[in-house]
Backbone bond lengths (Angstrom), bond angles and torsions (degrees), N, CA, C in turn:
res aa  C-N    CA-C-N  psi(-1)  N-CA   C-N-CA  omega(-1)  CA-C   N-CA-C  phi
1 M - - - 1.440 - - 1.509 110.20 -
2 K 1.324 117.88 134.87 1.468 122.56 179.95 1.526 107.46 -101.75
3 L 1.324 115.73 135.44 1.462 122.04 -169.13 1.506 116.13 -93.57
4 S 1.318 118.32 -4.35 1.490 120.38 -179.20 1.532 109.87 -59.74
5 R 1.326 114.31 141.48 1.496 120.51 175.78 1.535 106.90 -91.74
6 I 1.338 116.20 125.63 1.451 120.53 -174.88 1.552 108.91 -127.17
7 L 1.325 115.14 139.73 1.472 122.06 172.71 1.524 108.72 -118.56
8 V 1.336 116.74 130.25 1.463 122.64 178.57 1.511 106.49 -113.30
9 V 1.347 115.94 127.06 1.463 121.81 -178.53 1.506 111.00 -120.98
10 D 1.338 117.02 119.58 1.482 120.46 178.80 1.537 106.39 -159.93
11 D 1.314 117.17 138.10 1.448 119.75 -179.70 1.533 111.95 -83.40
12 N 1.325 115.89 -12.25 1.469 120.59 176.50 1.505 110.51 -87.45
13 H 1.309 116.46 113.08 1.467 120.92 -175.66 1.543 114.16 -55.44
14 L 1.341 113.92 -43.57 1.482 118.68 -178.97 1.518 111.05 -65.57
15 M 1.350 117.79 -44.06 1.463 120.39 179.69 1.541 110.93 -64.74
16 L 1.338 115.35 -40.16 1.470 119.54 -178.76 1.548 109.49 -64.44
17 T 1.326 116.68 -43.66 1.451 120.74 177.84 1.510 112.17 -63.00
18 L 1.356 116.02 -39.30 1.455 119.98 179.88 1.545 111.26 -66.10
19 L 1.375 118.08 -45.88 1.435 121.64 -177.70 1.543 109.96 -65.06
20 V 1.314 118.34 -45.25 1.476 122.23 177.78 1.536 109.28 -59.61
21 G 1.341 116.97 -44.55 1.440 120.14 -179.23 1.561 112.32 -64.05
22 L 1.308 115.67 -39.93 1.459 120.79 178.46 1.575 110.53 -62.97
23 L 1.293 115.06 -43.06 1.462 118.82 178.59 1.544 110.74 -65.34
24 Q 1.282 117.30 -43.51 1.442 120.60 178.57 1.525 110.89 -64.41
25 Q 1.306 116.90 -37.34 1.503 122.71 175.34 1.495 110.53 -59.47
26 E 1.342 117.38 -34.24 1.461 121.97 179.53 1.544 112.68 -81.40
27 G 1.330 116.37 1.06 1.473 118.48 176.13 1.507 115.75 102.17
28 Y 1.307 119.31 2.08 1.449 119.76 177.67 1.534 108.70 -84.85
29 R 1.332 115.41 127.32 1.444 120.70 -175.31 1.532 113.25 -105.68
30 H 1.296 117.83 -20.32 1.468 121.18 -179.71 1.515 110.11 -100.82
31 V 1.328 116.24 70.49 1.445 122.70 -176.19 1.531 108.16 -116.73
32 D 1.351 115.08 118.60 1.449 119.80 178.97 1.512 107.19 -112.36
33 K 1.348 116.72 166.82 1.450 119.25 -177.41 1.514 111.26 -139.42
34 A 1.310 115.73 154.03 1.471 123.12 176.88 1.493 107.98 -139.83
35 Y 1.376 116.56 141.57 1.467 122.11 -178.76 1.510 114.84 -94.05
36 S 1.328 117.14 -5.79 1.464 120.84 -176.70 1.501 110.92 -151.21
37 G 1.312 116.79 168.70 1.441 122.12 177.33 1.521 111.52 -63.52
38 K 1.326 114.86 -44.80 1.493 119.90 179.73 1.506 110.49 -60.75
39 E 1.325 116.65 -44.53 1.467 118.98 -179.38 1.509 110.35 -68.62
40 A 1.332 118.26 -31.86 1.452 123.16 178.21 1.525 111.51 -61.54
41 V 1.344 116.12 -45.77 1.453 120.11 179.67 1.505 109.95 -62.18
42 S 1.371 116.05 -42.31 1.493 119.58 179.65 1.540 111.09 -63.84
43 K 1.323 116.94 -44.39 1.468 121.76 179.87 1.553 110.60 -66.82
44 F 1.302 115.39 -37.60 1.482 120.23 176.83 1.561 109.67 -58.28
45 L 1.295 115.50 -48.04 1.464 119.50 -178.88 1.521 112.24 -64.54
46 Q 1.324 117.30 -31.52 1.495 121.15 178.83 1.497 112.32 -76.66
47 T 1.320 118.41 -41.97 1.447 120.76 -168.91 1.554 114.88 -109.10
48 R 1.301 118.75 -17.16 1.508 123.18 -177.25 1.533 110.11 44.29
49 P 1.335 117.86 65.31 1.445 119.98 -177.52 1.524 112.87 -67.56
50 D 1.338 115.62 156.21 1.440 121.62 177.39 1.540 110.50 -75.87
51 V 1.353 114.44 -39.64 1.464 121.65 -177.73 1.529 108.74 -132.65
52 I 1.322 115.84 141.41 1.447 122.52 176.75 1.526 107.27 -125.77
53 F 1.335 116.75 126.10 1.448 121.72 170.18 1.518 107.18 -103.12
54 M 1.356 116.51 122.45 1.451 120.21 -170.62 1.524 111.08 -131.83
55 D 1.356 114.37 131.00 1.444 121.21 172.37 1.543 108.68 -69.15
56 I 1.339 115.39 149.49 1.503 117.28 179.42 1.495 111.17 -84.82
57 E 1.344 116.07 -41.52 1.482 118.94 -173.07 1.560 109.08 -98.84
58 M 1.334 111.60 109.77 1.477 119.85 178.31 1.502 108.75 -139.86
59 P 1.336 118.48 153.82 1.468 119.98 -171.02 1.555 117.35 -72.23
60 D 1.302 118.68 -42.02 1.488 117.69 -175.35 1.531 112.16 -82.50
61 F 1.289 117.54 -60.39 1.454 123.09 172.86 1.530 105.73 -120.64
62 S 1.316 119.05 137.18 1.432 120.90 176.19 1.557 107.90 -68.00
63 G 1.302 116.39 168.07 1.447 119.38 175.72 1.496 111.21 -62.20
64 I 1.329 119.17 -36.15 1.469 124.55 179.78 1.521 108.83 -65.50
65 E 1.346 116.58 -46.78 1.480 118.73 178.24 1.505 112.53 -63.36
66 T 1.335 117.23 -37.99 1.435 121.10 178.61 1.495 111.04 -68.42
67 L 1.330 118.35 -41.08 1.436 122.91 175.54 1.538 111.46 -57.08
68 K 1.357 115.79 -48.42 1.476 119.39 177.40 1.515 112.12 -58.54
69 A 1.342 117.79 -40.29 1.490 121.24 179.95 1.508 109.87 -65.58
70 I 1.302 118.71 -41.32 1.493 122.00 179.63 1.522 109.19 -67.01
71 K 1.310 118.79 -43.93 1.461 121.91 -178.38 1.516 113.17 -64.91
72 E 1.346 117.62 -22.39 1.461 120.09 177.34 1.534 112.08 -64.18
73 F 1.327 117.61 -18.97 1.447 122.42 178.78 1.531 111.83 -80.66
74 G 1.334 117.41 -0.42 1.459 122.74 177.95 1.544 110.41 69.18
75 T 1.288 116.96 32.82 1.455 121.47 -176.18 1.533 114.18 -76.79
76 T 1.291 116.69 154.34 1.466 121.11 169.76 1.508 110.54 -100.77
77 S 1.339 117.50 6.53 1.479 120.62 172.71 1.516 108.49 -54.16
78 Q 1.319 116.08 136.69 1.466 120.44 -179.98 1.514 107.63 -96.07
79 V 1.311 118.47 128.11 1.466 124.03 -176.82 1.530 109.84 -110.71
80 V 1.318 114.81 124.99 1.485 122.10 177.23 1.525 106.05 -111.72
81 M 1.321 116.00 120.29 1.441 120.05 176.66 1.518 109.30 -79.85
82 V 1.348 116.69 139.40 1.438 123.75 179.69 1.525 108.51 -125.44
83 T 1.334 118.38 124.91 1.450 118.80 -178.31 1.528 112.20 -152.43
84 A 1.313 115.21 157.80 1.474 121.20 173.90 1.514 109.50 -92.20
85 T 1.317 119.24 -9.09 1.475 122.33 -179.03 1.547 110.25 -120.04
86 P 1.322 116.15 83.00 1.459 120.63 -175.45 1.533 111.91 -84.06
87 T 1.310 117.07 70.94 1.491 119.19 179.18 1.525 108.21 -81.91
88 A 1.341 113.52 157.04 1.457 118.46 176.29 1.514 111.52 -58.10
89 E 1.307 118.06 -36.61 1.480 122.64 179.68 1.503 110.47 -64.57
90 N 1.380 117.18 -42.59 1.439 120.32 177.34 1.526 112.93 -59.64
91 V 1.323 116.21 -44.84 1.443 123.22 179.67 1.538 109.21 -62.99
92 K 1.305 117.74 -46.18 1.474 122.99 179.31 1.529 109.88 -59.96
93 Q 1.304 117.93 -50.06 1.496 121.93 -179.49 1.516 110.01 -62.61
94 A 1.319 118.03 -41.61 1.462 120.79 -179.17 1.523 110.36 -62.87
95 K 1.321 117.45 -46.18 1.481 119.12 179.79 1.548 111.67 -62.99
96 F 1.330 114.01 -44.49 1.474 120.05 179.17 1.495 113.12 -60.23
97 A 1.348 116.60 -36.31 1.482 122.13 -178.95 1.522 113.19 -78.25
98 G 1.328 116.56 -12.43 1.480 119.46 176.81 1.511 115.85 110.84
99 A 1.339 117.21 12.38 1.464 118.82 175.63 1.529 110.62 -68.34
100 C 1.303 115.68 145.72 1.453 119.88 179.02 1.543 111.28 -98.08
101 G 1.311 117.79 -11.09 1.420 118.43 -177.90 1.529 112.02 -161.75
102 F 1.297 115.91 170.97 1.451 121.89 -174.60 1.531 106.99 -151.15
103 L 1.344 115.89 118.17 1.484 120.55 179.16 1.531 108.35 -118.11
104 V 1.317 113.79 144.41 1.454 119.91 179.75 1.521 109.21 -101.05
105 K 1.359 116.48 132.80 1.435 121.69 177.67 1.532 107.96 -75.67
106 P 1.318 117.56 146.74 1.464 128.05 -1.07 1.542 110.58 -77.77
107 V 1.320 114.46 147.78 1.450 123.11 -174.46 1.502 108.33 -111.19
108 S 1.339 117.83 135.82 1.441 121.97 178.01 1.534 110.00 -87.41
109 A 1.300 116.32 161.46 1.463 122.87 176.50 1.523 109.48 -59.60
110 A 1.333 116.75 -41.83 1.467 122.36 -178.00 1.530 109.65 -61.25
111 K 1.345 116.85 -43.99 1.493 119.22 -178.92 1.514 110.80 -67.64
112 L 1.327 117.80 -40.42 1.469 120.67 178.24 1.543 109.20 -61.40
113 S 1.336 117.65 -45.45 1.460 121.31 -177.34 1.506 109.02 -66.14
114 S 1.321 118.61 -42.40 1.436 121.93 177.96 1.509 112.86 -60.88
115 A 1.329 116.53 -42.37 1.444 122.02 178.39 1.551 110.93 -62.60
116 V 1.318 116.39 -43.09 1.474 120.14 177.62 1.530 110.65 -62.28
117 D 1.314 117.08 -45.93 1.448 120.11 -179.77 1.528 112.14 -61.87
118 Q 1.349 116.73 -43.11 1.454 119.28 178.80 1.494 112.14 -67.06
119 C 1.317 118.34 -38.47 1.472 122.40 178.32 1.518 110.66 -61.64
120 I 1.356 115.47 -48.64 1.466 120.21 -178.70 1.525 111.08 -63.32
121 E 1.335 116.10 -45.01 1.425 120.18 -179.44 1.568 111.45 -62.45
122 Q 1.289 118.45 -45.04 1.465 121.42 -178.39 1.544 112.63 -75.11
123 A 1.321 116.67 -31.53 1.475 119.74 -178.38 1.512 109.18 -61.60
124 G 1.322 116.88 -39.20 1.452 120.24 -178.69 1.516 112.67 -67.45
125 K 1.327 116.53 -26.89 1.467 120.04 -178.44 1.533 111.80 -87.16
126 T 1.328 117.12 -35.25 1.457 120.46 -172.71 1.496 114.46 -106.85
127 E 1.324 118.84 -14.03 1.443 122.02 -177.09 1.527 112.53 51.36
128 G 1.306 116.01 38.60 1.449 119.31 -179.82 1.552 109.95 -179.78
129 D 1.280 113.37 -151.59 1.480 119.09 -175.07 1.523 109.68 -74.39
130 I 1.313 113.41 156.04 1.464 120.46 -178.71 1.522 108.47 -131.07
131 E 1.328 115.41 168.08 1.456 120.59 175.62 1.530 107.88 -103.82
132 L 1.333 115.68 96.51 1.435 122.04 -176.98 1.497 112.38 -119.03
133 F 1.283 120.86 7.05 1.462 124.93 -164.35 1.515 112.07 -49.86
134 I 1.341 115.33 106.76 1.434 123.97 -179.44 1.516 107.52 -105.56
135 C 1.280 117.85 88.52 1.454 119.85 -178.22 1.537 109.73 -99.83
136 E 1.305 117.27 93.52 1.470 122.22 177.76 1.479 110.66 -131.33
């Protein structure tokens, strides 16, 4: 069992269920989920996850807006953006807002697990954001 606390944020119920299931399949047991940016900020404050996987396109707050709101708390939580639309502008905005990584849907269990491991390893060394951008 892997002890990292993870939050998955996606407004698509099927995608959210899939990502949470993949992480649990990889041995992560502390996986929480949020369906919106507003809910993500609330869950972040409650659980203080080590790693957050967040969709970019959501109806209330975009993933970028939610990332900025979370980073205002001075957190060392590592945020990996997950999207089906990997535009250069999305990547640029994500990096500028403080994301440590970027994954393109569909995402495999192995890539999710690798991203978590890299985030946790680097967070301990830098106490902040890292350069993990995995654009595949």
